[in-house]
KOLNULO-935076 format. One record per residue (C-alpha): x, y, z; residue in one letter; residue number from 1. Coordinates in Angstrom, 2 decimals, always signed. Example, Ala and Ser with C-alpha at 12.3 -4.5 7.8 and 13.67 -1.06 7.14 Angstrom:
<recs>
<rec px="+12.30" py="-4.50" pz="+7.80" aa="a" i="1"/>
<rec px="+13.67" py="-1.06" pz="+7.14" aa="s" i="2"/>
</recs>
This chain:
<recs>
<rec px="+102.71" py="+186.88" pz="+179.10" aa="m" i="1"/>
<rec px="+99.21" py="+187.03" pz="+180.58" aa="i" i="2"/>
<rec px="+97.61" py="+183.67" pz="+181.21" aa="s" i="3"/>
<rec px="+94.31" py="+182.49" pz="+179.78" aa="k" i="4"/>
<rec px="+92.71" py="+182.99" pz="+183.18" aa="q" i="5"/>
<rec px="+93.98" py="+186.55" pz="+183.29" aa="g" i="6"/>
<rec px="+92.33" py="+187.29" pz="+179.95" aa="r" i="7"/>
<rec px="+88.85" py="+186.68" pz="+181.38" aa="s" i="8"/>
<rec px="+89.11" py="+188.94" pz="+184.42" aa="t" i="9"/>
<rec px="+88.68" py="+192.33" pz="+182.77" aa="g" i="10"/>
<rec px="+85.10" py="+193.32" pz="+183.54" aa="w" i="11"/>
<rec px="+85.13" py="+191.67" pz="+186.97" aa="v" i="12"/>
<rec px="+88.38" py="+193.44" pz="+187.88" aa="l" i="13"/>
<rec px="+87.11" py="+196.82" pz="+186.70" aa="l" i="14"/>
<rec px="+83.85" py="+196.33" pz="+188.58" aa="a" i="15"/>
<rec px="+85.76" py="+195.67" pz="+191.77" aa="a" i="16"/>
<rec px="+88.05" py="+198.63" pz="+191.19" aa="l" i="17"/>
<rec px="+85.05" py="+200.90" pz="+190.68" aa="s" i="18"/>
<rec px="+83.34" py="+200.00" pz="+193.94" aa="m" i="19"/>
<rec px="+83.71" py="+202.29" pz="+196.98" aa="p" i="20"/>
<rec px="+86.71" py="+201.47" pz="+199.09" aa="v" i="21"/>
<rec px="+84.61" py="+200.28" pz="+202.00" aa="a" i="22"/>
<rec px="+83.48" py="+197.28" pz="+199.95" aa="f" i="23"/>
<rec px="+87.02" py="+196.26" pz="+199.01" aa="a" i="24"/>
<rec px="+89.23" py="+193.82" pz="+200.83" aa="a" i="25"/>
<rec px="+91.87" py="+195.36" pz="+203.10" aa="n" i="26"/>
<rec px="+90.48" py="+198.90" pz="+202.90" aa="p" i="27"/>
<rec px="+92.83" py="+201.82" pz="+202.36" aa="a" i="28"/>
<rec px="+92.43" py="+205.12" pz="+204.27" aa="p" i="29"/>
<rec px="+88.83" py="+206.16" pz="+205.07" aa="p" i="30"/>
<rec px="+86.59" py="+206.71" pz="+202.05" aa="d" i="31"/>
<rec px="+84.53" py="+209.92" pz="+202.46" aa="p" i="32"/>
<rec px="+81.86" py="+208.57" pz="+200.10" aa="t" i="33"/>
<rec px="+80.93" py="+206.05" pz="+202.80" aa="q" i="34"/>
<rec px="+80.03" py="+208.78" pz="+205.31" aa="d" i="35"/>
<rec px="+76.45" py="+210.00" pz="+204.65" aa="p" i="36"/>
<rec px="+77.01" py="+213.10" pz="+206.74" aa="a" i="37"/>
<rec px="+79.95" py="+214.21" pz="+204.63" aa="i" i="38"/>
<rec px="+78.09" py="+213.43" pz="+201.41" aa="m" i="39"/>
<rec px="+75.07" py="+215.47" pz="+202.51" aa="s" i="40"/>
<rec px="+77.39" py="+218.39" pz="+203.24" aa="a" i="41"/>
<rec px="+78.19" py="+218.73" pz="+199.57" aa="g" i="42"/>
<rec px="+81.52" py="+216.91" pz="+199.47" aa="f" i="43"/>
<rec px="+80.93" py="+215.48" pz="+196.01" aa="l" i="44"/>
<rec px="+80.13" py="+218.85" pz="+194.45" aa="s" i="45"/>
<rec px="+83.74" py="+219.77" pz="+195.22" aa="s" i="46"/>
<rec px="+85.14" py="+216.45" pz="+193.99" aa="h" i="47"/>
<rec px="+83.81" py="+215.92" pz="+190.46" aa="p" i="48"/>
<rec px="+86.17" py="+213.01" pz="+189.85" aa="d" i="49"/>
<rec px="+84.39" py="+210.99" pz="+192.54" aa="m" i="50"/>
<rec px="+80.98" py="+212.44" pz="+191.80" aa="r" i="51"/>
<rec px="+80.83" py="+211.59" pz="+188.11" aa="f" i="52"/>
<rec px="+82.43" py="+208.18" pz="+188.66" aa="r" i="53"/>
<rec px="+79.69" py="+207.31" pz="+191.15" aa="m" i="54"/>
<rec px="+76.92" py="+208.68" pz="+188.93" aa="v" i="55"/>
<rec px="+78.40" py="+206.82" pz="+185.96" aa="g" i="56"/>
<rec px="+78.51" py="+203.57" pz="+187.87" aa="w" i="57"/>
<rec px="+74.86" py="+204.01" pz="+188.90" aa="d" i="58"/>
<rec px="+73.89" py="+204.71" pz="+185.27" aa="a" i="59"/>
<rec px="+75.77" py="+201.62" pz="+184.09" aa="l" i="60"/>
<rec px="+74.03" py="+199.41" pz="+186.63" aa="k" i="61"/>
<rec px="+70.69" py="+200.84" pz="+185.45" aa="s" i="62"/>
<rec px="+71.45" py="+199.96" pz="+181.84" aa="g" i="63"/>
<rec px="+71.89" py="+203.60" pz="+180.78" aa="k" i="64"/>
<rec px="+75.09" py="+202.94" pz="+178.90" aa="h" i="65"/>
<rec px="+75.34" py="+206.18" pz="+176.91" aa="e" i="66"/>
<rec px="+74.82" py="+208.20" pz="+180.07" aa="d" i="67"/>
<rec px="+77.39" py="+206.08" pz="+181.90" aa="a" i="68"/>
<rec px="+79.96" py="+206.68" pz="+179.17" aa="m" i="69"/>
<rec px="+79.36" py="+210.44" pz="+179.33" aa="a" i="70"/>
<rec px="+79.70" py="+210.51" pz="+183.13" aa="f" i="71"/>
<rec px="+82.87" py="+208.38" pz="+183.11" aa="f" i="72"/>
<rec px="+84.45" py="+210.67" pz="+180.51" aa="k" i="73"/>
<rec px="+83.62" py="+213.71" pz="+182.61" aa="r" i="74"/>
<rec px="+85.21" py="+212.11" pz="+185.67" aa="a" i="75"/>
<rec px="+88.17" py="+211.18" pz="+183.46" aa="a" i="76"/>
<rec px="+88.56" py="+214.86" pz="+182.52" aa="w" i="77"/>
<rec px="+89.37" py="+215.40" pz="+186.21" aa="y" i="78"/>
<rec px="+92.06" py="+212.64" pz="+186.13" aa="s" i="79"/>
<rec px="+89.92" py="+209.83" pz="+187.58" aa="d" i="80"/>
<rec px="+91.76" py="+206.66" pz="+186.62" aa="k" i="81"/>
<rec px="+88.96" py="+204.17" pz="+187.49" aa="p" i="82"/>
<rec px="+86.61" py="+206.09" pz="+185.18" aa="s" i="83"/>
<rec px="+89.18" py="+206.03" pz="+182.40" aa="q" i="84"/>
<rec px="+89.36" py="+202.27" pz="+182.88" aa="g" i="85"/>
<rec px="+85.59" py="+201.97" pz="+182.70" aa="m" i="86"/>
<rec px="+85.53" py="+203.87" pz="+179.40" aa="v" i="87"/>
<rec px="+88.10" py="+201.37" pz="+178.11" aa="a" i="88"/>
<rec px="+86.13" py="+198.34" pz="+179.26" aa="e" i="89"/>
<rec px="+82.89" py="+199.59" pz="+177.71" aa="m" i="90"/>
<rec px="+84.63" py="+200.24" pz="+174.39" aa="l" i="91"/>
<rec px="+86.51" py="+196.94" pz="+174.43" aa="w" i="92"/>
<rec px="+83.40" py="+194.85" pz="+174.97" aa="g" i="93"/>
<rec px="+80.90" py="+197.03" pz="+173.13" aa="g" i="94"/>
<rec px="+79.05" py="+197.40" pz="+176.42" aa="q" i="95"/>
<rec px="+76.10" py="+199.49" pz="+175.26" aa="g" i="96"/>
<rec px="+78.35" py="+201.46" pz="+172.89" aa="v" i="97"/>
<rec px="+79.92" py="+200.57" pz="+169.51" aa="p" i="98"/>
<rec px="+82.92" py="+198.33" pz="+170.01" aa="q" i="99"/>
<rec px="+86.23" py="+200.09" pz="+169.33" aa="d" i="100"/>
<rec px="+89.19" py="+198.06" pz="+170.47" aa="r" i="101"/>
<rec px="+91.95" py="+200.51" pz="+169.45" aa="p" i="102"/>
<rec px="+90.21" py="+203.32" pz="+171.35" aa="a" i="103"/>
<rec px="+89.71" py="+200.95" pz="+174.27" aa="a" i="104"/>
<rec px="+93.43" py="+200.25" pz="+174.39" aa="y" i="105"/>
<rec px="+94.22" py="+203.98" pz="+174.31" aa="a" i="106"/>
<rec px="+91.91" py="+204.59" pz="+177.28" aa="w" i="107"/>
<rec px="+93.32" py="+201.65" pz="+179.25" aa="m" i="108"/>
<rec px="+96.85" py="+202.84" pz="+178.54" aa="d" i="109"/>
<rec px="+95.77" py="+206.16" pz="+180.03" aa="l" i="110"/>
<rec px="+94.18" py="+204.45" pz="+183.06" aa="a" i="111"/>
<rec px="+97.52" py="+202.69" pz="+183.64" aa="a" i="112"/>
<rec px="+99.46" py="+205.96" pz="+183.38" aa="e" i="113"/>
<rec px="+100.36" py="+205.96" pz="+187.10" aa="r" i="114"/>
<rec px="+101.35" py="+202.31" pz="+187.15" aa="g" i="115"/>
<rec px="+98.25" py="+201.00" pz="+188.96" aa="y" i="116"/>
<rec px="+98.65" py="+197.25" pz="+188.73" aa="e" i="117"/>
<rec px="+95.05" py="+196.34" pz="+187.86" aa="g" i="118"/>
<rec px="+95.00" py="+198.67" pz="+184.88" aa="f" i="119"/>
<rec px="+98.46" py="+197.54" pz="+183.71" aa="l" i="120"/>
<rec px="+97.19" py="+193.97" pz="+183.64" aa="i" i="121"/>
<rec px="+94.24" py="+194.94" pz="+181.49" aa="l" i="122"/>
<rec px="+96.34" py="+197.17" pz="+179.24" aa="r" i="123"/>
<rec px="+98.59" py="+194.25" pz="+178.37" aa="e" i="124"/>
<rec px="+95.61" py="+191.96" pz="+177.85" aa="r" i="125"/>
<rec px="+94.22" py="+194.46" pz="+175.36" aa="y" i="126"/>
<rec px="+97.53" py="+194.84" pz="+173.52" aa="w" i="127"/>
<rec px="+97.79" py="+191.09" pz="+173.03" aa="e" i="128"/>
<rec px="+94.35" py="+191.10" pz="+171.46" aa="g" i="129"/>
<rec px="+95.09" py="+193.75" pz="+168.81" aa="l" i="130"/>
<rec px="+96.47" py="+193.14" pz="+165.34" aa="d" i="131"/>
<rec px="+99.15" py="+195.37" pz="+163.85" aa="d" i="132"/>
<rec px="+96.70" py="+197.79" pz="+162.22" aa="n" i="133"/>
<rec px="+94.71" py="+198.12" pz="+165.42" aa="e" i="134"/>
<rec px="+97.86" py="+198.75" pz="+167.41" aa="r" i="135"/>
<rec px="+98.91" py="+201.56" pz="+165.07" aa="a" i="136"/>
<rec px="+95.47" py="+203.15" pz="+165.34" aa="r" i="137"/>
<rec px="+95.47" py="+202.77" pz="+169.13" aa="a" i="138"/>
<rec px="+98.70" py="+204.72" pz="+169.42" aa="i" i="139"/>
<rec px="+97.38" py="+207.41" pz="+167.07" aa="e" i="140"/>
<rec px="+94.12" py="+207.76" pz="+169.00" aa="i" i="141"/>
<rec px="+95.97" py="+207.65" pz="+172.28" aa="g" i="142"/>
<rec px="+97.82" py="+210.87" pz="+171.57" aa="q" i="143"/>
<rec px="+94.58" py="+212.84" pz="+171.33" aa="e" i="144"/>
<rec px="+93.16" py="+211.15" pz="+174.42" aa="i" i="145"/>
<rec px="+96.30" py="+211.83" pz="+176.45" aa="y" i="146"/>
<rec px="+96.30" py="+215.47" pz="+175.36" aa="a" i="147"/>
<rec px="+92.83" py="+216.01" pz="+176.84" aa="r" i="148"/>
<rec px="+92.66" py="+213.48" pz="+179.69" aa="y" i="149"/>
<rec px="+96.26" py="+212.66" pz="+180.67" aa="g" i="150"/>
<rec px="+97.57" py="+213.69" pz="+184.08" aa="d" i="151"/>
<rec px="+99.58" py="+216.56" pz="+182.59" aa="a" i="152"/>
<rec px="+96.28" py="+218.17" pz="+181.54" aa="a" i="153"/>
<rec px="+93.78" py="+216.78" pz="+184.04" aa="a" i="154"/>
<rec px="+95.60" py="+217.02" pz="+187.36" aa="e" i="155"/>
<rec px="+96.07" py="+220.81" pz="+187.17" aa="p" i="156"/>
<rec px="+92.31" py="+221.16" pz="+186.57" aa="r" i="157"/>
<rec px="+91.48" py="+219.11" pz="+189.63" aa="l" i="158"/>
<rec px="+94.14" py="+220.80" pz="+191.76" aa="a" i="159"/>
<rec px="+92.81" py="+224.27" pz="+190.93" aa="a" i="160"/>
<rec px="+89.25" py="+223.18" pz="+191.67" aa="l" i="161"/>
<rec px="+90.15" py="+221.58" pz="+195.02" aa="l" i="162"/>
<rec px="+91.95" py="+224.73" pz="+196.17" aa="r" i="163"/>
<rec px="+89.12" py="+226.97" pz="+194.99" aa="r" i="164"/>
<rec px="+86.37" py="+224.85" pz="+196.53" aa="e" i="165"/>
<rec px="+88.17" py="+224.51" pz="+199.85" aa="r" i="166"/>
<rec px="+88.45" py="+228.29" pz="+200.17" aa="k" i="167"/>
<rec px="+84.82" py="+228.71" pz="+199.13" aa="k" i="168"/>
<rec px="+83.57" py="+226.13" pz="+201.61" aa="q" i="169"/>
<rec px="+85.56" py="+227.59" pz="+204.49" aa="v" i="170"/>
<rec px="+84.81" py="+231.16" pz="+203.42" aa="g" i="171"/>
<rec px="+88.29" py="+232.45" pz="+204.16" aa="s" i="172"/>
<rec px="+91.54" py="+232.92" pz="+202.29" aa="r" i="173"/>
<rec px="+93.41" py="+232.01" pz="+205.45" aa="t" i="174"/>
<rec px="+92.20" py="+228.43" pz="+205.21" aa="g" i="175"/>
<rec px="+90.72" py="+226.01" pz="+207.71" aa="f" i="176"/>
<rec px="+90.76" py="+226.41" pz="+211.46" aa="t" i="177"/>
<rec px="+89.88" py="+223.70" pz="+213.94" aa="g" i="178"/>
<rec px="+86.79" py="+225.54" pz="+215.19" aa="s" i="179"/>
<rec px="+84.88" py="+225.22" pz="+211.90" aa="v" i="180"/>
<rec px="+81.62" py="+223.26" pz="+212.11" aa="q" i="181"/>
<rec px="+79.78" py="+222.16" pz="+208.95" aa="i" i="182"/>
<rec px="+75.98" py="+222.39" pz="+209.07" aa="i" i="183"/>
<rec px="+74.49" py="+219.70" pz="+206.84" aa="a" i="184"/>
<rec px="+70.89" py="+218.64" pz="+206.13" aa="p" i="185"/>
<rec px="+69.81" py="+215.53" pz="+207.99" aa="g" i="186"/>
<rec px="+66.85" py="+213.14" pz="+207.88" aa="p" i="187"/>
<rec px="+63.33" py="+214.58" pz="+208.00" aa="g" i="188"/>
<rec px="+64.42" py="+218.17" pz="+207.49" aa="g" i="189"/>
<rec px="+66.74" py="+218.18" pz="+210.47" aa="t" i="190"/>
<rec px="+70.28" py="+219.51" pz="+210.47" aa="t" i="191"/>
<rec px="+73.47" py="+217.98" pz="+211.76" aa="q" i="192"/>
<rec px="+76.91" py="+219.31" pz="+212.59" aa="q" i="193"/>
<rec px="+80.07" py="+217.78" pz="+211.18" aa="i" i="194"/>
<rec px="+83.45" py="+218.41" pz="+212.74" aa="d" i="195"/>
<rec px="+85.47" py="+220.46" pz="+210.28" aa="g" i="196"/>
<rec px="+88.60" py="+218.40" pz="+210.98" aa="t" i="197"/>
<rec px="+86.79" py="+215.44" pz="+209.40" aa="k" i="198"/>
<rec px="+85.27" py="+217.22" pz="+206.41" aa="f" i="199"/>
<rec px="+88.48" py="+219.16" pz="+205.67" aa="y" i="200"/>
<rec px="+90.92" py="+216.31" pz="+206.15" aa="d" i="201"/>
<rec px="+93.91" py="+217.40" pz="+204.07" aa="e" i="202"/>
<rec px="+93.88" py="+214.08" pz="+202.23" aa="r" i="203"/>
<rec px="+90.73" py="+215.20" pz="+200.45" aa="y" i="204"/>
<rec px="+91.63" py="+218.82" pz="+199.68" aa="w" i="205"/>
<rec px="+95.38" py="+219.22" pz="+199.27" aa="d" i="206"/>
<rec px="+96.11" py="+218.15" pz="+195.66" aa="p" i="207"/>
<rec px="+99.37" py="+216.36" pz="+196.53" aa="v" i="208"/>
<rec px="+97.84" py="+214.48" pz="+199.46" aa="q" i="209"/>
<rec px="+94.68" py="+213.75" pz="+197.49" aa="y" i="210"/>
<rec px="+96.75" py="+212.14" pz="+194.74" aa="r" i="211"/>
<rec px="+98.64" py="+210.10" pz="+197.34" aa="a" i="212"/>
<rec px="+95.34" py="+209.00" pz="+198.88" aa="w" i="213"/>
<rec px="+94.07" py="+207.85" pz="+195.49" aa="n" i="214"/>
<rec px="+97.36" py="+206.06" pz="+194.83" aa="d" i="215"/>
<rec px="+96.99" py="+204.17" pz="+198.10" aa="s" i="216"/>
<rec px="+93.57" py="+202.93" pz="+196.99" aa="i" i="217"/>
<rec px="+94.15" py="+202.01" pz="+193.34" aa="w" i="218"/>
<rec px="+97.82" py="+200.98" pz="+193.17" aa="a" i="219"/>
<rec px="+96.91" py="+197.32" pz="+193.81" aa="k" i="220"/>
<rec px="+93.72" py="+195.59" pz="+192.59" aa="p" i="221"/>
<rec px="+91.41" py="+194.79" pz="+195.53" aa="r" i="222"/>
<rec px="+90.00" py="+191.60" pz="+194.12" aa="v" i="223"/>
<rec px="+90.59" py="+187.89" pz="+194.55" aa="g" i="224"/>
<rec px="+93.84" py="+186.42" pz="+193.28" aa="r" i="225"/>
<rec px="+94.28" py="+186.90" pz="+189.52" aa="v" i="226"/>
<rec px="+96.76" py="+184.62" pz="+187.75" aa="d" i="227"/>
<rec px="+98.44" py="+186.92" pz="+185.25" aa="v" i="228"/>
<rec px="+101.68" py="+185.02" pz="+184.74" aa="g" i="229"/>
<rec px="+104.71" py="+187.22" pz="+184.19" aa="e" i="230"/>
<rec px="+103.56" py="+190.78" pz="+183.59" aa="l" i="231"/>
<rec px="+106.20" py="+192.97" pz="+182.03" aa="e" i="232"/>
<rec px="+105.75" py="+196.49" pz="+183.39" aa="i" i="233"/>
<rec px="+106.55" py="+199.12" pz="+180.81" aa="m" i="234"/>
<rec px="+105.81" py="+202.76" pz="+180.19" aa="n" i="235"/>
<rec px="+102.99" py="+203.93" pz="+177.97" aa="s" i="236"/>
<rec px="+103.27" py="+203.02" pz="+174.31" aa="r" i="237"/>
<rec px="+101.65" py="+206.34" pz="+173.42" aa="v" i="238"/>
<rec px="+104.16" py="+209.13" pz="+172.64" aa="p" i="239"/>
<rec px="+104.12" py="+212.17" pz="+174.89" aa="q" i="240"/>
<rec px="+101.79" py="+214.90" pz="+173.70" aa="t" i="241"/>
<rec px="+101.27" py="+218.54" pz="+174.60" aa="k" i="242"/>
<rec px="+98.61" py="+218.71" pz="+177.33" aa="p" i="243"/>
<rec px="+95.38" py="+220.46" pz="+176.36" aa="a" i="244"/>
<rec px="+94.61" py="+221.82" pz="+179.82" aa="i" i="245"/>
<rec px="+91.96" py="+224.19" pz="+178.42" aa="d" i="246"/>
<rec px="+90.11" py="+221.48" pz="+176.47" aa="a" i="247"/>
<rec px="+86.34" py="+221.84" pz="+177.03" aa="p" i="248"/>
<rec px="+84.78" py="+219.81" pz="+179.82" aa="e" i="249"/>
<rec px="+82.69" py="+216.91" pz="+178.47" aa="p" i="250"/>
<rec px="+78.93" py="+217.42" pz="+178.56" aa="e" i="251"/>
<rec px="+76.77" py="+215.05" pz="+180.60" aa="t" i="252"/>
<rec px="+73.05" py="+214.49" pz="+181.16" aa="p" i="253"/>
<rec px="+71.48" py="+216.28" pz="+184.14" aa="p" i="254"/>
<rec px="+72.05" py="+214.59" pz="+187.50" aa="t" i="255"/>
</recs>
């Protein structure tokens, strides 16, 4: 059972989860988004999960809620769990979009797919707040959402893109060598060199290691203590569905 205090933590918890790692307590492994040199070298263009989450968060803070929703859904298409959680929170609270609590539950169930504790807490909070009809609709909606955005569909997309972009950036099918230097634009029209061992850290390009790096960041909520009482951890309530790997990528406003 989730306590009354736990019920009021949703938006605050999601806001904290959506911040760059450098702003969280007890940081996990280095966050490339906090290195301006790496960002200027085009890192985000090869990591659309991070890119569209960050753009979505900026749009949300600017009050552009429809744009934020579109960006979060596009990041979600590349298996970004924090963005899936943000879609859920916006739908649950009617944050600039029509309120839809069953759809919100379905998205939060998806965000909790890997067992990340913060999203599991919110998933159970949502479930408690639904009536029987809403719960039935949430499970029905969830099957379509999982088909398009679940890990079975989304992780292969991201894995293929990471491998393709790494080869493109390095310019060789043989992969990275330690002598590679990245030339990136710097302040005032200058250029700067980035050590390839930093830009091409395997944690950011190998799909398995990239997933493990994300797990290390999001598995536990990096916020102040949240009293959630006894949280019963269970698998998704949404039945397994056939992954729609070839589902069209969501459209977003220009960035």
